[in-house]
N, C-alpha and C positions, 0 to 999 in steps of 0.2 A: 504494498500501501502508502500512497507520495507519500511523503514527511513522514511513516513510521506508527500513521495511525491504524487504530482498531478498523479489522472490515464488519461493517452494520448490518444489518436483515436487507435494507437498503440494499448495498454492494452485490449479496448475496444475491438474491430477485434480479437484478442486471444484470450478474453475469449468465446465471441461468435461463434467464429470458419468458421470467414469470414474473407476477405481482405480492406484493412481501406477505401479502392475506395464504398464499399458496408457503409460503414457506413459511409463514408460521405455523404454517396448519403440516409440513415435514416436520421438522423439531420437533410438537408437539402428539406425534403416532397419531396424528387422524387419517383415518380412512378415505376423507376425500377427496383423494387428489388420488391423480390420475398415475399409473407405472414409469407413462415417459418424463412426467410433471416432475415426480419422485426423486427419479435418477438421476435429473437435471441438475434439480436442486444439490442432493448427494453430492454429485460432482464438484458444483459449487464450491462450498463448506470444506470438503476439502484440498481444493486446489484454494483457497484462499485461506485456511487452516483458521477460518472462523470460530465463534465460543460464544452462544448467546452472556449475554449481557450480565442475566442472574447466573448464569453457570459463572463467571468468569467472578465477582463476587466471591462465589462462595466456593472458591478453588482451597483454597488455602485450607477452609473446619472446616470443611463441609466432608462430613465421610455419610456414606450406607453401609458399612460395616457387612459390605457381601464382595467378589469377585468371580468376573467369569474365568469358566475355562473353554472356547472358542476349540471347536473341532468342527473346521471343514471338512468331511464327511457324510455318508447317508446311515438313513439308521441300517443298514444293510453290512455295510462296513462295519459301520461302532461295534454288533453285533457278530458278527465272525470271524474278527481281529484282535486278542488275546489283550495284543499290547494296548489299548484304550480301556480296557476294562484295570488296568492295569495300573497305568498313568491316576485314571478316577481318585482307585485305592489309594496311591498315592498322595495324593496330595488333600482328602481330608484329612490321614493322617496329617500332615503336617496342618490345616489347618485343627486337629484339633481341643488344641487346650488356651485356640481364641474364640472371641465370637466370631468371627467372620464368616457368615455365607459361601453357599458354591452356588452356583447360578450355571448349570450344564446348557450349552448353544452351541446347537448345527444349524453350521451353515452351510446348508446344501445347493442353495441358486442365489442370481442376482438379488432375487429380492431380500429375501435372508441377508445375504448383504448389506444390501439398504437401510434392516429395520438398525442392524447389529451398532447400524454407520451412526445412524438418529437415537440408537441407545448410549450410543460413548459422547455422543456432544452435548449430549444430556446429564454427563458424566451422571447417571443411575448405578455405572459400579465403580468402585475406587481402583480395581485393578486387573490388570484383562493379562490368563493364561490363554497360549496358544500350542496346539499341537496338530501334528500332522502335515510341519511345512514348506511349503514348494517355491521355488528359489522369484519365481518372478507376480506370487504374487501378492496384489497392495495391500493387502485386509495391515502385516505387520507396519509399515512406512508412514500408512494413513494413522494407526495408534500412535505412530511415534509422533506423527506431525503435529496430532491434535494433546500432546501435552501428557497420553493415557498412562498411569506406568504398566508397563508389559513384562512380561520375559515367556520366554519361549521355551518348549520343548523339543529340541531338534538346535535346528542355525540351517541357516539359509548359503551360507559358504563360509569360509573357516573366518570369514575377514562381517562376521556379524557385530554392528551396529547396537541392538538390541541386551540387556539383559538374557543370557539362556542357558541350558545344562544338556549335554549330550554324549553318549557312549564315544567307548574310542570302536568306531567302527572302521575305523580299516586298521586296527592291531588286531581289532576279532577275527575279521576276515584274515590277513597274517596270518594268522597261527590256525586257524580252521584249515588252509591249503597246504603249508606246514608241516602239515597231519596228515593228510592224506598224500602225500609226495612219502617224508617217513613207512606212510605203509603202504609203501611201493608201487603207488597209482600212473602215470605217465601223461595219462588224456585229462586233463581236469579242465572237462568243463564248468561254466558258471549261468544261473540262474539270475540276472538282477536283478536292484530295483530299477524305479523309474528314475532318469537321469535329471531332471529336473528339479530333485533331494537331492539336500548335501547329505545323505545318509544312504541314499541310490551310488551314490558316484562315490563313496567313502567306500562302501563297501567294492564295488566295481578296484577300488586301484588297489584295495591290500589285496586282492587275488592276482593283480597283475603284479603289484610288486612281489608277495613270493616267490611268483615262478621266476620272475624275474632273480633275483636270488639264491635258486637255483639253478638258474642256465639254462632255461626253458622260455620259449616267445608265448607271451601271450597273447595267442591269433583272435583277429576279432572272426574267424568261423566258428572259435569256441565261445562266445558269448551270445544270449537269448535274455531280450531287457522282459520286464513283465513288470505290472502292475500292484502287486505283494496282498495277490489274491490268490485261493486254492485251483483258482478258474486259471490263470494268467499263466500261477505256477506247472500246469497240469501241461497249456499248448506251449511257454517256454519248453519242459524237460522232449517234449514231442518234436518240434523246429530241431534242436542239437539230436537228435535221435535218429534224424534222419540225414540233417546234413554230416555230423562225425558217428557213422555205425558203432565206430570201435573204441567210443572213450568206455573210460574207469576210472569215474569218478568224476561228481557234480557238487558245489559247493553253492545252494541257492540260497537267498540274502536277509533270507525271511523262515519260519517255520512252517508258518502257511500256506506260502510256494510250493517249501518240500513236502507236503502234506499232497495239491496235484502231485510233486515229482515224482513221487512214491506209484503211487494213482498209475501215472502212463509209465512207468517201469514195469509192473507187473505185471499189465492192458498187452504190454510189446516182449511180456517172457522174463522179461530180465531179474536176476536174481540181486537181491540186498543181504549182506554186502557183497557177494562171491564174484559178480559179473560185475557189478557199479558200486562202487560206494557213496556214499550221501552224507551230507553235513545241512546245516541247515543255519537258523541266529536266531536266537530269542530267546535260548530258553524257555518255551511259554509251558501251559498244562500240556497241551496238543505236543509237547516232546513223546512225553512215557508214555504218551497211548497211541506212538503210531506203532507196524508190523513194518519190520522191526525197529525197536526201540530207536528214537534222533539220537545221533549226533548230529552239537550244536555249541554257540558258542551262545554263553549266560550273557546279555545283557541287566542291570539293574532297575530299570520300570519300575516302580515303585516307591525306587529313595531316585529317582528323575525324579515323580512327580511332590514326593514328598522336598524335592529341596529344593526347584518350582516353586512352588508355593510360598516356602520362609523364606526365599531372593524377592517376590512381590512381594510378602510384606515388608520388609527390611524396604525396599524401595518407596512406598505408598510410606510407612512413617517418615524419611526421610528421603524428597526425589533429588537430591543434589547429592544421591551416595555413590558413588562409582561406577560402573557398570560391570556384573561378573560374567568371566568365561569360565560353565564347569562341565572340564572333560571326568568322565568318570570310566573305572578298568572293566574291561574285560573279562570272563574266561569260561575254557573250549572245557568243555560236559563230553569224555565220550561214550557214548553205549551204542550199541551191535550194530547198527547202521551202517559204520566205517571198517 
């Protein structure tokens, strides 16, 4: 704004091309606004970093005693992925001795993202925990721009500016592949996670690092990318088996995807571990109930949830506190699949 002036409702209305009444309705969560107008207003709010006057006056002293855990995934993904349940448990533990209430918010589409933006603009929560972080998701930057304390479970990139906690994904993947090499496996393929997530890139890097350290070349034909779902894991395993019929090991970047990979191996008549050894990542409850039980990399997901909750509480209490970047150790858990 020129002269350092704070943007007003009038400024937002002009930027969005709507009337001031429409802006007020969006801020107050009214349903009497078209989706197009709401999107324009929320975009203008984000661009101008607008905070309603009533909110600005109360920023220093006002507290809602509630925080939001935002998961930008569908209900089906939330129910199928043990990671999210463990994060929620950990966050609850981190808040147990406080009066802070936890709101769980799923952001499944643009409409829900817009409602979350309006809620943040109104300061209906004191801070946000964000799980399942994608590199180009605009939400972390929007929350940061609006000045709301925000802590991530994971990170967008290694240069993440917001406070966060993450597992040692690279080191865990290295340990998994070293284990397979020590067992005499020579053609080790990987089912990776999405490349727009640091966790997906980190686990792929660990696979590459371990192979290079052993004098092997991490060829692109040995990589199939998937989406951390069981169906994605099975499809990726199918692709790899078609492309490299002689593979004798699979490092799968999550236990859920490993369940799908094991299904495909059974369907192809490949014995585990005799023909193909399999290692997953997470050490969720699924790993103990696959056939055979799954060797996997344990990441302390519950501890991660507790950690981010406590970091967020500190940032709410002292917004000037230094940002924290916490890496949690992983551990290889050897079972019968390798």
